[in-house]
All heavy atoms as TSV, in Angstrom:
chain	resi	resn	atom	element	x	y	z
A	1	MET	N	N	114.442	-64.284	44.231
A	1	MET	CA	C	115.197	-63.133	43.846
A	1	MET	C	C	114.710	-62.622	42.496
A	1	MET	O	O	114.590	-61.422	42.315
A	1	MET	CB	C	116.683	-63.474	43.811
A	1	MET	CG	C	117.558	-62.328	43.391
A	1	MET	SD	S	117.434	-60.811	44.366
A	1	MET	CE	C	118.035	-61.323	45.931
A	2	GLU	N	N	114.436	-63.533	41.588
A	2	GLU	CA	C	113.975	-63.111	40.265
A	2	GLU	C	C	112.683	-62.300	40.361
A	2	GLU	O	O	112.541	-61.261	39.717
A	2	GLU	CB	C	113.777	-64.329	39.375
A	2	GLU	CG	C	113.357	-63.980	37.968
A	2	GLU	CD	C	113.208	-65.205	37.092
A	2	GLU	OE1	O	113.417	-66.342	37.575
A	2	GLU	OE2	O	112.877	-65.026	35.917
A	3	ILE	N	N	111.747	-62.750	41.167
A	3	ILE	CA	C	110.479	-62.028	41.337
A	3	ILE	C	C	110.722	-60.667	41.965
A	3	ILE	O	O	110.165	-59.659	41.527
A	3	ILE	CB	C	109.489	-62.864	42.170
A	3	ILE	CG1	C	109.072	-64.110	41.382
A	3	ILE	CG2	C	108.273	-62.044	42.578
A	3	ILE	CD1	C	108.325	-65.142	42.198
A	4	LEU	N	N	111.562	-60.610	42.976
A	4	LEU	CA	C	111.884	-59.339	43.616
A	4	LEU	C	C	112.539	-58.382	42.628
A	4	LEU	O	O	112.194	-57.199	42.579
A	4	LEU	CB	C	112.792	-59.579	44.825
A	4	LEU	CG	C	113.159	-58.370	45.656
A	4	LEU	CD1	C	111.920	-57.676	46.224
A	4	LEU	CD2	C	114.097	-58.778	46.791
A	5	GLN	N	N	113.465	-58.873	41.828
A	5	GLN	CA	C	114.107	-58.030	40.819
A	5	GLN	C	C	113.073	-57.488	39.830
A	5	GLN	O	O	113.121	-56.307	39.464
A	5	GLN	CB	C	115.187	-58.818	40.074
A	5	GLN	CG	C	116.431	-59.058	40.896
A	5	GLN	CD	C	117.379	-60.027	40.233
A	5	GLN	OE1	O	116.964	-61.032	39.651
A	5	GLN	NE2	N	118.665	-59.726	40.328
A	6	GLN	N	N	112.155	-58.335	39.418
A	6	GLN	CA	C	111.116	-57.889	38.481
A	6	GLN	C	C	110.237	-56.819	39.107
A	6	GLN	O	O	109.948	-55.799	38.479
A	6	GLN	CB	C	110.268	-59.075	38.024
A	6	GLN	CG	C	110.996	-60.016	37.115
A	6	GLN	CD	C	110.200	-61.274	36.817
A	6	GLN	OE1	O	109.115	-61.501	37.365
A	6	GLN	NE2	N	110.736	-62.124	35.954
A	7	ARG	N	N	109.813	-57.042	40.331
A	7	ARG	CA	C	108.935	-56.077	41.002
A	7	ARG	C	C	109.621	-54.739	41.238
A	7	ARG	O	O	108.987	-53.691	41.184
A	7	ARG	CB	C	108.430	-56.639	42.321
A	7	ARG	CG	C	107.407	-57.725	42.122
A	7	ARG	CD	C	106.796	-58.179	43.406
A	7	ARG	NE	N	105.834	-59.238	43.131
A	7	ARG	CZ	C	105.216	-59.919	44.053
A	7	ARG	NH1	N	105.439	-59.676	45.326
A	7	ARG	NH2	N	104.359	-60.861	43.718
A	8	LEU	N	N	110.915	-54.783	41.528
A	8	LEU	CA	C	111.657	-53.543	41.778
A	8	LEU	C	C	112.232	-52.937	40.503
A	8	LEU	O	O	112.719	-51.816	40.518
A	8	LEU	CB	C	112.797	-53.811	42.771
A	8	LEU	CG	C	112.363	-54.220	44.180
A	8	LEU	CD1	C	113.583	-54.579	45.010
A	8	LEU	CD2	C	111.558	-53.106	44.839
A	9	GLY	N	N	112.185	-53.682	39.413
A	9	GLY	CA	C	112.718	-53.187	38.151
A	9	GLY	C	C	114.233	-53.073	38.156
A	9	GLY	O	O	114.773	-52.118	37.601
A	10	VAL	N	N	114.906	-54.033	38.784
A	10	VAL	CA	C	116.369	-54.008	38.806
A	10	VAL	C	C	116.924	-55.230	38.084
A	10	VAL	O	O	116.311	-56.294	38.056
A	10	VAL	CB	C	116.932	-53.934	40.251
A	10	VAL	CG1	C	116.514	-52.660	40.939
A	10	VAL	CG2	C	116.517	-55.137	41.063
A	11	SER	N	N	118.089	-55.064	37.527
A	11	SER	CA	C	118.741	-56.136	36.782
A	11	SER	C	C	119.736	-56.874	37.673
A	11	SER	O	O	120.020	-56.461	38.801
A	11	SER	CB	C	119.489	-55.544	35.587
A	11	SER	OG	O	120.552	-54.721	36.063
A	12	ALA	N	N	120.298	-57.937	37.140
A	12	ALA	CA	C	121.341	-58.675	37.865
A	12	ALA	C	C	122.547	-57.775	38.123
A	12	ALA	O	O	123.198	-57.875	39.158
A	12	ALA	CB	C	121.763	-59.911	37.073
A	13	GLU	N	N	122.826	-56.867	37.199
A	13	GLU	CA	C	123.954	-55.949	37.352
A	13	GLU	C	C	123.729	-54.948	38.480
A	13	GLU	O	O	124.680	-54.368	38.996
A	13	GLU	CB	C	124.211	-55.190	36.043
A	13	GLU	CG	C	124.717	-56.062	34.917
A	13	GLU	CD	C	123.604	-56.843	34.218
A	13	GLU	OE1	O	122.414	-56.459	34.328
A	13	GLU	OE2	O	123.930	-57.866	33.582
A	14	GLU	N	N	122.496	-54.766	38.877
A	14	GLU	CA	C	122.152	-53.834	39.947
A	14	GLU	C	C	121.859	-54.554	41.265
A	14	GLU	O	O	121.375	-53.950	42.209
A	14	GLU	CB	C	120.906	-53.026	39.551
A	14	GLU	CG	C	121.109	-52.184	38.320
A	14	GLU	CD	C	119.808	-51.601	37.810
A	14	GLU	OE1	O	118.847	-52.374	37.566
A	14	GLU	OE2	O	119.760	-50.372	37.662
A	15	THR	N	N	122.181	-55.834	41.309
A	15	THR	CA	C	121.848	-56.655	42.467
A	15	THR	C	C	123.112	-57.151	43.149
A	15	THR	O	O	124.032	-57.624	42.495
A	15	THR	CB	C	120.992	-57.867	42.037
A	15	THR	OG1	O	119.825	-57.395	41.357
A	15	THR	CG2	C	120.577	-58.701	43.230
A	16	MET	N	N	123.115	-57.065	44.480
A	16	MET	CA	C	124.217	-57.550	45.293
A	16	MET	C	C	123.652	-58.581	46.273
A	16	MET	O	O	122.660	-58.309	46.948
A	16	MET	CB	C	124.838	-56.377	46.062
A	16	MET	CG	C	126.088	-56.702	46.814
A	16	MET	SD	S	126.745	-55.267	47.708
A	16	MET	CE	C	127.203	-54.194	46.374
A	17	VAL	N	N	124.263	-59.766	46.301
A	17	VAL	CA	C	123.818	-60.811	47.218
A	17	VAL	C	C	125.002	-61.338	48.023
A	17	VAL	O	O	126.142	-61.294	47.575
A	17	VAL	CB	C	123.125	-61.977	46.476
A	17	VAL	CG1	C	121.878	-61.503	45.760
A	17	VAL	CG2	C	124.065	-62.675	45.524
A	18	PHE	N	N	124.680	-61.830	49.215
A	18	PHE	CA	C	125.679	-62.400	50.112
A	18	PHE	C	C	125.154	-63.730	50.624
A	18	PHE	O	O	123.961	-63.854	50.881
A	18	PHE	CB	C	125.916	-61.464	51.308
A	18	PHE	CG	C	126.518	-60.150	50.930
A	18	PHE	CD1	C	125.716	-59.106	50.493
A	18	PHE	CD2	C	127.887	-59.954	51.013
A	18	PHE	CE1	C	126.261	-57.889	50.138
A	18	PHE	CE2	C	128.441	-58.734	50.659
A	18	PHE	CZ	C	127.636	-57.706	50.222
A	19	GLY	N	N	126.026	-64.702	50.785
A	19	GLY	CA	C	125.584	-65.977	51.311
A	19	GLY	C	C	126.723	-66.804	51.860
A	19	GLY	O	O	127.891	-66.561	51.557
A	20	ASP	N	N	126.344	-67.788	52.662
A	20	ASP	CA	C	127.344	-68.697	53.216
A	20	ASP	C	C	126.887	-70.153	53.211
A	20	ASP	O	O	127.663	-71.048	53.441
A	20	ASP	CB	C	127.738	-68.293	54.636
A	20	ASP	CG	C	126.569	-68.306	55.609
A	20	ASP	OD1	O	125.434	-68.607	55.200
A	20	ASP	OD2	O	126.797	-68.004	56.784
A	21	GLY	N	N	125.609	-70.365	52.902
A	21	GLY	CA	C	125.073	-71.717	52.960
A	21	GLY	C	C	124.839	-72.320	51.596
A	21	GLY	O	O	124.870	-71.640	50.569
A	22	LEU	N	N	124.583	-73.610	51.606
A	22	LEU	CA	C	124.292	-74.306	50.358
A	22	LEU	C	C	123.011	-73.784	49.724
A	22	LEU	O	O	122.874	-73.791	48.498
A	22	LEU	CB	C	124.198	-75.814	50.608
A	22	LEU	CG	C	125.488	-76.478	51.112
A	22	LEU	CD1	C	125.232	-77.939	51.460
A	22	LEU	CD2	C	126.601	-76.344	50.087
A	23	ASN	N	N	122.086	-73.309	50.548
A	23	ASN	CA	C	120.834	-72.763	50.025
A	23	ASN	C	C	121.039	-71.438	49.301
A	23	ASN	O	O	120.132	-70.955	48.625
A	23	ASN	CB	C	119.818	-72.586	51.152
A	23	ASN	CG	C	120.300	-71.603	52.204
A	23	ASN	OD1	O	121.451	-71.653	52.625
A	23	ASN	ND2	N	119.422	-70.730	52.655
A	24	ASP	N	N	122.214	-70.858	49.403
A	24	ASP	CA	C	122.501	-69.579	48.748
A	24	ASP	C	C	123.093	-69.735	47.350
A	24	ASP	O	O	123.268	-68.748	46.642
A	24	ASP	CB	C	123.460	-68.753	49.611
A	24	ASP	CG	C	122.851	-68.376	50.944
A	24	ASP	OD1	O	121.669	-67.991	50.954
A	24	ASP	OD2	O	123.556	-68.472	51.967
A	25	ILE	N	N	123.392	-70.941	46.942
A	25	ILE	CA	C	124.027	-71.163	45.638
A	25	ILE	C	C	123.148	-70.649	44.509
A	25	ILE	O	O	123.619	-69.942	43.617
A	25	ILE	CB	C	124.389	-72.647	45.455
A	25	ILE	CG1	C	125.515	-73.004	46.426
A	25	ILE	CG2	C	124.789	-72.944	44.017
A	25	ILE	CD1	C	125.850	-74.484	46.481
A	26	GLU	N	N	121.875	-70.973	44.528
A	26	GLU	CA	C	120.974	-70.488	43.475
A	26	GLU	C	C	120.886	-68.962	43.496
A	26	GLU	O	O	120.833	-68.312	42.451
A	26	GLU	CB	C	119.581	-71.093	43.639
A	26	GLU	CG	C	118.640	-70.725	42.524
A	26	GLU	CD	C	117.275	-71.384	42.669
A	26	GLU	OE1	O	117.090	-72.232	43.552
A	26	GLU	OE2	O	116.393	-71.018	41.868
A	27	LEU	N	N	120.898	-68.383	44.675
A	27	LEU	CA	C	120.866	-66.930	44.820
A	27	LEU	C	C	122.042	-66.282	44.088
A	27	LEU	O	O	121.890	-65.235	43.463
A	27	LEU	CB	C	120.896	-66.566	46.311
A	27	LEU	CG	C	120.851	-65.104	46.696
A	27	LEU	CD1	C	119.507	-64.491	46.324
A	27	LEU	CD2	C	121.104	-64.957	48.186
A	28	MET	N	N	123.200	-66.919	44.151
A	28	MET	CA	C	124.409	-66.372	43.523
A	28	MET	C	C	124.251	-66.211	42.010
A	28	MET	O	O	124.876	-65.353	41.412
A	28	MET	CB	C	125.618	-67.270	43.810
A	28	MET	CG	C	125.952	-67.439	45.256
A	28	MET	SD	S	126.507	-65.902	45.995
A	28	MET	CE	C	126.555	-66.345	47.716
A	29	THR	N	N	123.382	-67.006	41.409
A	29	THR	CA	C	123.208	-66.947	39.954
A	29	THR	C	C	122.375	-65.750	39.512
A	29	THR	O	O	122.337	-65.444	38.322
A	29	THR	CB	C	122.543	-68.237	39.429
A	29	THR	OG1	O	121.198	-68.306	39.908
A	29	THR	CG2	C	123.314	-69.465	39.858
A	30	ARG	N	N	121.715	-65.060	40.436
A	30	ARG	CA	C	120.803	-63.967	40.092
A	30	ARG	C	C	121.431	-62.587	40.207
A	30	ARG	O	O	120.758	-61.590	39.979
A	30	ARG	CB	C	119.560	-64.027	40.989
A	30	ARG	CG	C	118.718	-65.258	40.824
A	30	ARG	CD	C	118.108	-65.438	39.465
A	30	ARG	NE	N	117.490	-64.210	39.014
A	30	ARG	CZ	C	117.195	-63.943	37.748
A	30	ARG	NH1	N	117.465	-64.800	36.816
A	30	ARG	NH2	N	116.627	-62.810	37.424
A	31	ALA	N	N	122.719	-62.526	40.574
A	31	ALA	CA	C	123.328	-61.219	40.804
A	31	ALA	C	C	124.746	-61.171	40.244
A	31	ALA	O	O	125.522	-62.114	40.414
A	31	ALA	CB	C	123.370	-60.911	42.302
A	32	THR	N	N	125.053	-60.067	39.589
A	32	THR	CA	C	126.421	-59.847	39.137
A	32	THR	C	C	127.345	-59.698	40.334
A	32	THR	O	O	128.474	-60.171	40.331
A	32	THR	CB	C	126.477	-58.588	38.253
A	32	THR	OG1	O	125.642	-58.809	37.113
A	32	THR	CG2	C	127.890	-58.282	37.806
A	33	TRP	N	N	126.861	-59.049	41.357
A	33	TRP	CA	C	127.632	-58.808	42.573
A	33	TRP	C	C	127.295	-59.891	43.588
A	33	TRP	O	O	126.554	-59.657	44.529
A	33	TRP	CB	C	127.332	-57.416	43.122
A	33	TRP	CG	C	127.720	-56.320	42.207
A	33	TRP	CD1	C	126.946	-55.728	41.243
A	33	TRP	CD2	C	128.989	-55.684	42.139
A	33	TRP	NE1	N	127.655	-54.761	40.578
A	33	TRP	CE2	C	128.934	-54.709	41.119
A	33	TRP	CE3	C	130.187	-55.841	42.844
A	33	TRP	CZ2	C	130.008	-53.901	40.790
A	33	TRP	CZ3	C	131.256	-55.030	42.517
A	33	TRP	CH2	C	131.157	-54.077	41.494
A	34	SER	N	N	127.829	-61.090	43.402
A	34	SER	CA	C	127.562	-62.189	44.318
A	34	SER	C	C	128.793	-62.446	45.184
A	34	SER	O	O	129.900	-62.611	44.681
A	34	SER	CB	C	127.176	-63.454	43.548
A	34	SER	OG	O	128.202	-63.849	42.662
A	35	PHE	N	N	128.573	-62.435	46.483
A	35	PHE	CA	C	129.650	-62.583	47.453
A	35	PHE	C	C	129.385	-63.768	48.365
A	35	PHE	O	O	128.314	-63.872	48.958
A	35	PHE	CB	C	129.761	-61.336	48.341
A	35	PHE	CG	C	130.175	-60.099	47.610
A	35	PHE	CD1	C	129.221	-59.296	46.998
A	35	PHE	CD2	C	131.501	-59.727	47.540
A	35	PHE	CE1	C	129.593	-58.139	46.327
A	35	PHE	CE2	C	131.882	-58.572	46.870
A	35	PHE	CZ	C	130.924	-57.786	46.264
A	36	ALA	N	N	130.365	-64.636	48.489
A	36	ALA	CA	C	130.314	-65.695	49.500
A	36	ALA	C	C	131.140	-65.233	50.692
A	36	ALA	O	O	132.171	-64.571	50.533
A	36	ALA	CB	C	130.884	-66.994	48.944
A	37	MET	N	N	130.672	-65.573	51.841
A	37	MET	CA	C	131.415	-65.259	53.056
A	37	MET	C	C	132.631	-66.173	53.142
A	37	MET	O	O	132.616	-67.287	52.634
A	37	MET	CB	C	130.524	-65.451	54.290
A	37	MET	CG	C	129.187	-64.717	54.227
A	37	MET	SD	S	129.305	-62.977	53.784
A	37	MET	CE	C	130.119	-62.314	55.214
A	38	ARG	N	N	133.680	-65.704	53.775
A	38	ARG	CA	C	134.907	-66.492	53.885
A	38	ARG	C	C	134.645	-67.838	54.574
A	38	ARG	O	O	135.299	-68.827	54.268
A	38	ARG	CB	C	135.976	-65.706	54.638
A	38	ARG	CG	C	137.270	-66.438	54.696
A	38	ARG	CD	C	138.532	-65.660	54.452
A	38	ARG	NE	N	138.464	-64.427	53.730
A	38	ARG	CZ	C	138.772	-64.284	52.429
A	38	ARG	NH1	N	139.125	-65.329	51.726
A	38	ARG	NH2	N	138.733	-63.123	51.857
A	39	ASN	N	N	133.684	-67.886	55.476
A	39	ASN	CA	C	133.369	-69.120	56.189
A	39	ASN	C	C	132.282	-69.948	55.493
A	39	ASN	O	O	131.755	-70.888	56.066
A	39	ASN	CB	C	132.933	-68.810	57.626
A	39	ASN	CG	C	131.784	-67.828	57.683
A	39	ASN	OD1	O	131.938	-66.684	57.275
A	39	ASN	ND2	N	130.650	-68.254	58.188
A	40	ALA	N	N	131.986	-69.630	54.228
A	40	ALA	CA	C	130.942	-70.338	53.475
A	40	ALA	C	C	131.405	-71.744	53.087
A	40	ALA	O	O	132.597	-72.060	53.092
A	40	ALA	CB	C	130.596	-69.558	52.208
A	41	PHE	N	N	130.434	-72.554	52.719
A	41	PHE	CA	C	130.746	-73.858	52.146
A	41	PHE	C	C	131.545	-73.660	50.862
A	41	PHE	O	O	131.345	-72.663	50.140
A	41	PHE	CB	C	129.454	-74.625	51.811
A	41	PHE	CG	C	128.723	-75.130	53.014
A	41	PHE	CD1	C	127.678	-74.392	53.565
A	41	PHE	CD2	C	129.075	-76.336	53.589
A	41	PHE	CE1	C	126.992	-74.856	54.674
A	41	PHE	CE2	C	128.395	-76.808	54.705
A	41	PHE	CZ	C	127.357	-76.068	55.249
A	42	ASP	N	N	132.407	-74.594	50.539
A	42	ASP	CA	C	133.215	-74.485	49.324
A	42	ASP	C	C	132.350	-74.364	48.074
A	42	ASP	O	O	132.662	-73.604	47.159
A	42	ASP	CB	C	134.158	-75.683	49.188
A	42	ASP	CG	C	135.304	-75.624	50.184
A	42	ASP	OD1	O	135.649	-74.512	50.662
A	42	ASP	OD2	O	135.874	-76.693	50.484
A	43	GLU	N	N	131.239	-75.089	48.049
A	43	GLU	CA	C	130.342	-75.028	46.887
A	43	GLU	C	C	129.744	-73.626	46.721
A	43	GLU	O	O	129.552	-73.162	45.602
A	43	GLU	CB	C	129.208	-76.052	47.040
A	43	GLU	CG	C	129.675	-77.493	47.046
A	43	GLU	CD	C	130.002	-78.028	48.433
A	43	GLU	OE1	O	130.244	-77.238	49.369
A	43	GLU	OE2	O	130.025	-79.254	48.589
A	44	THR	N	N	129.465	-72.971	47.826
A	44	THR	CA	C	128.923	-71.614	47.780
A	44	THR	C	C	129.989	-70.649	47.284
A	44	THR	O	O	129.712	-69.768	46.465
A	44	THR	CB	C	128.401	-71.190	49.169
A	44	THR	OG1	O	127.507	-72.200	49.644
A	44	THR	CG2	C	127.677	-69.859	49.106
A	45	LYS	N	N	131.201	-70.824	47.745
A	45	LYS	CA	C	132.308	-69.977	47.284
A	45	LYS	C	C	132.523	-70.135	45.778
A	45	LYS	O	O	132.792	-69.157	45.078
A	45	LYS	CB	C	133.593	-70.322	48.031
A	45	LYS	CG	C	133.582	-69.910	49.484
A	45	LYS	CD	C	134.907	-70.313	50.122
A	45	LYS	CE	C	134.916	-70.078	51.602
A	45	LYS	NZ	N	136.170	-70.557	52.209
A	46	GLN	N	N	132.396	-71.346	45.282
A	46	GLN	CA	C	132.570	-71.582	43.847
A	46	GLN	C	C	131.473	-70.924	43.027
A	46	GLN	O	O	131.706	-70.485	41.897
A	46	GLN	CB	C	132.620	-73.082	43.566
A	46	GLN	CG	C	133.868	-73.741	44.100
A	46	GLN	CD	C	133.823	-75.257	43.999
A	46	GLN	OE1	O	132.860	-75.845	43.499
A	46	GLN	NE2	N	134.865	-75.909	44.493
A	47	ALA	N	N	130.281	-70.838	43.577
A	47	ALA	CA	C	129.148	-70.240	42.859
A	47	ALA	C	C	129.212	-68.717	42.853
A	47	ALA	O	O	128.650	-68.076	41.963
A	47	ALA	CB	C	127.836	-70.698	43.484
A	48	ALA	N	N	129.890	-68.129	43.825
A	48	ALA	CA	C	129.968	-66.669	43.944
A	48	ALA	C	C	131.059	-66.110	43.042
A	48	ALA	O	O	132.038	-66.787	42.717
A	48	ALA	CB	C	130.263	-66.287	45.394
A	49	ARG	N	N	130.884	-64.855	42.660
A	49	ARG	CA	C	131.921	-64.186	41.865
A	49	ARG	C	C	133.041	-63.654	42.747
A	49	ARG	O	O	134.165	-63.488	42.295
A	49	ARG	CB	C	131.304	-63.038	41.070
A	49	ARG	CG	C	130.341	-63.555	39.999
A	49	ARG	CD	C	129.917	-62.495	39.053
A	49	ARG	NE	N	131.067	-62.116	38.227
A	49	ARG	CZ	C	131.129	-61.001	37.524
A	49	ARG	NH1	N	130.136	-60.157	37.543
A	49	ARG	NH2	N	132.177	-60.719	36.800
A	50	PHE	N	N	132.716	-63.361	44.007
A	50	PHE	CA	C	133.679	-62.777	44.930
A	50	PHE	C	C	133.591	-63.467	46.291
A	50	PHE	O	O	132.545	-63.977	46.655
A	50	PHE	CB	C	133.402	-61.278	45.130
A	50	PHE	CG	C	133.333	-60.507	43.852
A	50	PHE	CD1	C	132.102	-60.193	43.288
A	50	PHE	CD2	C	134.482	-60.086	43.206
A	50	PHE	CE1	C	132.023	-59.472	42.097
A	50	PHE	CE2	C	134.412	-59.375	42.016
A	50	PHE	CZ	C	133.186	-59.068	41.459
A	51	ILE	N	N	134.691	-63.406	47.034
A	51	ILE	CA	C	134.732	-63.898	48.404
A	51	ILE	C	C	134.993	-62.684	49.294
A	51	ILE	O	O	135.880	-61.874	49.013
A	51	ILE	CB	C	135.867	-64.926	48.624
A	51	ILE	CG1	C	135.799	-66.060	47.608
A	51	ILE	CG2	C	135.843	-65.454	50.063
A	51	ILE	CD1	C	134.581	-66.927	47.688
A	52	THR	N	N	134.226	-62.557	50.352
A	52	THR	CA	C	134.409	-61.447	51.283
A	52	THR	C	C	134.807	-62.002	52.647
A	52	THR	O	O	135.119	-63.182	52.765
A	52	THR	CB	C	133.149	-60.557	51.341
A	52	THR	OG1	O	133.454	-59.370	52.045
A	52	THR	CG2	C	131.968	-61.268	51.957
A	53	GLY	N	N	134.797	-61.183	53.665
A	53	GLY	CA	C	135.246	-61.576	54.992
A	53	GLY	C	C	134.287	-62.505	55.711
A	53	GLY	O	O	133.371	-63.081	55.123
A	54	TYR	N	N	134.491	-62.609	56.999
A	54	TYR	CA	C	133.704	-63.495	57.847
A	54	TYR	C	C	132.430	-62.812	58.337
A	54	TYR	O	O	132.386	-61.592	58.520
A	54	TYR	CB	C	134.530	-63.931	59.062
A	54	TYR	CG	C	135.698	-64.808	58.692
A	54	TYR	CD1	C	136.959	-64.266	58.507
A	54	TYR	CD2	C	135.525	-66.176	58.530
A	54	TYR	CE1	C	138.036	-65.072	58.162
A	54	TYR	CE2	C	136.602	-66.991	58.183
A	54	TYR	CZ	C	137.847	-66.426	58.000
A	54	TYR	OH	O	138.897	-67.222	57.659
A	55	ASN	N	N	131.414	-63.620	58.596
A	55	ASN	CA	C	130.151	-63.109	59.141
A	55	ASN	C	C	130.368	-62.292	60.400
A	55	ASN	O	O	129.781	-61.222	60.575
A	55	ASN	CB	C	129.209	-64.271	59.485
A	55	ASN	CG	C	128.631	-64.939	58.270
A	55	ASN	OD1	O	128.573	-64.364	57.205
A	55	ASN	ND2	N	128.211	-66.171	58.423
A	56	ASP	N	N	131.199	-62.793	61.282
A	56	ASP	CA	C	131.399	-62.147	62.587
A	56	ASP	C	C	132.196	-60.846	62.523
A	56	ASP	O	O	132.294	-60.134	63.518
A	56	ASP	CB	C	132.099	-63.112	63.554
A	56	ASP	CG	C	131.226	-64.314	63.901
A	56	ASP	OD1	O	129.990	-64.209	63.760
A	56	ASP	OD2	O	131.780	-65.343	64.304
A	57	ASP	N	N	132.765	-60.543	61.357
A	57	ASP	CA	C	133.592	-59.345	61.210
A	57	ASP	C	C	132.867	-58.209	60.492
A	57	ASP	O	O	133.508	-57.300	59.963
A	57	ASP	CB	C	134.885	-59.683	60.462
A	57	ASP	CG	C	135.782	-60.610	61.262
A	57	ASP	OD1	O	135.669	-60.618	62.501
A	57	ASP	OD2	O	136.598	-61.318	60.644
A	58	ASP	N	N	131.535	-58.281	60.434
A	58	ASP	CA	C	130.739	-57.232	59.795
A	58	ASP	C	C	131.097	-57.070	58.317
A	58	ASP	O	O	131.063	-55.984	57.762
A	58	ASP	CB	C	130.928	-55.909	60.552
A	58	ASP	CG	C	129.732	-54.981	60.426
A	58	ASP	OD1	O	128.630	-55.469	60.099
A	58	ASP	OD2	O	129.901	-53.774	60.648
A	59	ALA	N	N	131.454	-58.185	57.682
A	59	ALA	CA	C	131.943	-58.147	56.308
A	59	ALA	C	C	130.884	-57.706	55.299
A	59	ALA	O	O	131.227	-57.075	54.299
A	59	ALA	CB	C	132.493	-59.511	55.916
A	60	VAL	N	N	129.624	-58.017	55.542
A	60	VAL	CA	C	128.589	-57.617	54.587
A	60	VAL	C	C	128.529	-56.092	54.493
A	60	VAL	O	O	128.611	-55.518	53.397
A	60	VAL	CB	C	127.211	-58.209	54.957
A	60	VAL	CG1	C	126.122	-57.625	54.071
A	60	VAL	CG2	C	127.237	-59.725	54.841
A	61	MET	N	N	128.427	-55.422	55.619
A	61	MET	CA	C	128.344	-53.960	55.601
A	61	MET	C	C	129.625	-53.341	55.059
A	61	MET	O	O	129.583	-52.392	54.273
A	61	MET	CB	C	128.053	-53.428	57.004
A	61	MET	CG	C	127.835	-51.918	57.029
A	61	MET	SD	S	126.534	-51.320	55.919
A	61	MET	CE	C	125.103	-51.974	56.698
A	62	THR	N	N	130.758	-53.870	55.433
A	62	THR	CA	C	132.037	-53.351	54.946
A	62	THR	C	C	132.126	-53.478	53.425
A	62	THR	O	O	132.548	-52.543	52.745
A	62	THR	CB	C	133.204	-54.104	55.615
A	62	THR	OG1	O	133.108	-53.931	57.027
A	62	THR	CG2	C	134.542	-53.592	55.132
A	63	THR	N	N	131.698	-54.610	52.908
A	63	THR	CA	C	131.745	-54.833	51.462
A	63	THR	C	C	130.791	-53.893	50.729
A	63	THR	O	O	131.147	-53.314	49.696
A	63	THR	CB	C	131.420	-56.302	51.135
A	63	THR	OG1	O	132.352	-57.139	51.811
A	63	THR	CG2	C	131.478	-56.563	49.641
A	64	ILE	N	N	129.584	-53.731	51.251
A	64	ILE	CA	C	128.625	-52.812	50.631
A	64	ILE	C	C	129.204	-51.397	50.591
A	64	ILE	O	O	129.146	-50.717	49.556
A	64	ILE	CB	C	127.279	-52.828	51.378
A	64	ILE	CG1	C	126.575	-54.173	51.168
A	64	ILE	CG2	C	126.380	-51.677	50.928
A	64	ILE	CD1	C	125.358	-54.394	52.042
A	65	GLU	N	N	129.781	-50.954	51.682
A	65	GLU	CA	C	130.376	-49.615	51.723
A	65	GLU	C	C	131.502	-49.481	50.708
A	65	GLU	O	O	131.595	-48.458	50.018
A	65	GLU	CB	C	130.892	-49.316	53.129
A	65	GLU	CG	C	129.788	-49.083	54.137
A	65	GLU	CD	C	130.287	-48.966	55.573
A	65	GLU	OE1	O	131.463	-49.316	55.852
A	65	GLU	OE2	O	129.493	-48.523	56.424
A	66	GLN	N	N	132.344	-50.498	50.572
A	66	GLN	CA	C	133.446	-50.448	49.624
A	66	GLN	C	C	132.942	-50.382	48.178
A	66	GLN	O	O	133.455	-49.615	47.372
A	66	GLN	CB	C	134.372	-51.650	49.817
A	66	GLN	CG	C	135.170	-51.585	51.094
A	66	GLN	CD	C	135.955	-52.864	51.349
A	66	GLN	OE1	O	135.682	-53.913	50.767
A	66	GLN	NE2	N	136.930	-52.779	52.236
A	67	VAL	N	N	131.952	-51.190	47.862
A	67	VAL	CA	C	131.399	-51.182	46.507
A	67	VAL	C	C	130.748	-49.848	46.194
A	67	VAL	O	O	130.924	-49.292	45.099
A	67	VAL	CB	C	130.408	-52.363	46.301
A	67	VAL	CG1	C	129.660	-52.233	44.978
A	67	VAL	CG2	C	131.144	-53.689	46.389
A	68	LEU	N	N	130.012	-49.292	47.137
A	68	LEU	CA	C	129.377	-47.986	46.913
A	68	LEU	C	C	130.409	-46.886	46.715
A	68	LEU	O	O	130.217	-45.996	45.879
A	68	LEU	CB	C	128.432	-47.644	48.069
A	68	LEU	CG	C	127.170	-48.500	48.153
A	68	LEU	CD1	C	126.366	-48.147	49.391
A	68	LEU	CD2	C	126.325	-48.370	46.898
A	69	LYS	N	N	131.517	-46.957	47.419
A	69	LYS	CA	C	132.590	-45.977	47.223
A	69	LYS	C	C	133.178	-46.073	45.831
A	69	LYS	O	O	133.544	-45.058	45.220
A	69	LYS	CB	C	133.685	-46.161	48.275
A	69	LYS	CG	C	133.295	-45.650	49.634
A	69	LYS	CD	C	134.414	-45.867	50.647
A	69	LYS	CE	C	133.938	-45.462	52.022
A	69	LYS	NZ	N	134.954	-45.773	53.057
A	70	LEU	N	N	133.268	-47.274	45.298
A	70	LEU	CA	C	133.790	-47.466	43.940
A	70	LEU	C	C	132.857	-46.868	42.887
A	70	LEU	O	O	133.288	-46.492	41.802
A	70	LEU	CB	C	133.991	-48.947	43.648
A	70	LEU	CG	C	135.105	-49.654	44.401
A	70	LEU	CD1	C	135.066	-51.164	44.107
A	70	LEU	CD2	C	136.460	-49.082	44.003
A	71	GLN	N	N	131.567	-46.802	43.205
A	71	GLN	CA	C	130.575	-46.282	42.271
A	71	GLN	C	C	130.596	-44.764	42.179
A	71	GLN	O	O	130.022	-44.195	41.260
A	71	GLN	CB	C	129.178	-46.767	42.666
A	71	GLN	CG	C	129.025	-48.262	42.735
A	71	GLN	CD	C	129.286	-48.945	41.420
A	71	GLN	OE1	O	128.794	-48.538	40.395
A	71	GLN	NE2	N	130.077	-49.999	41.446
A	72	GLN	N	N	131.212	-44.114	43.132
A	72	GLN	CA	C	131.199	-42.644	43.162
A	72	GLN	C	C	132.197	-42.053	42.201
A	72	GLN	O	O	133.205	-42.441	41.893
A	72	GLN	CB	C	131.475	-42.140	44.568
A	72	GLN	CG	C	130.395	-42.540	45.517
A	72	GLN	CD	C	130.697	-42.107	46.954
A	72	GLN	OE1	O	131.736	-41.564	47.268
A	72	GLN	NE2	N	129.752	-42.340	47.839
């Protein structure tokens, strides 16, 4: 994520990440907008700043749309 942010010229404040697995914990540290899925491991939820809905409920897209609406 750090390399991608550097290449795109975006900061942690401009980055949104979503995860549910233990492998996503490090990812959560690279973004101000870090979301764990409701069905994520407890450790992943603790690493995220926010908790969103379930994978099966289209929660990623719903959350992105909600955040973008707040930016307007």
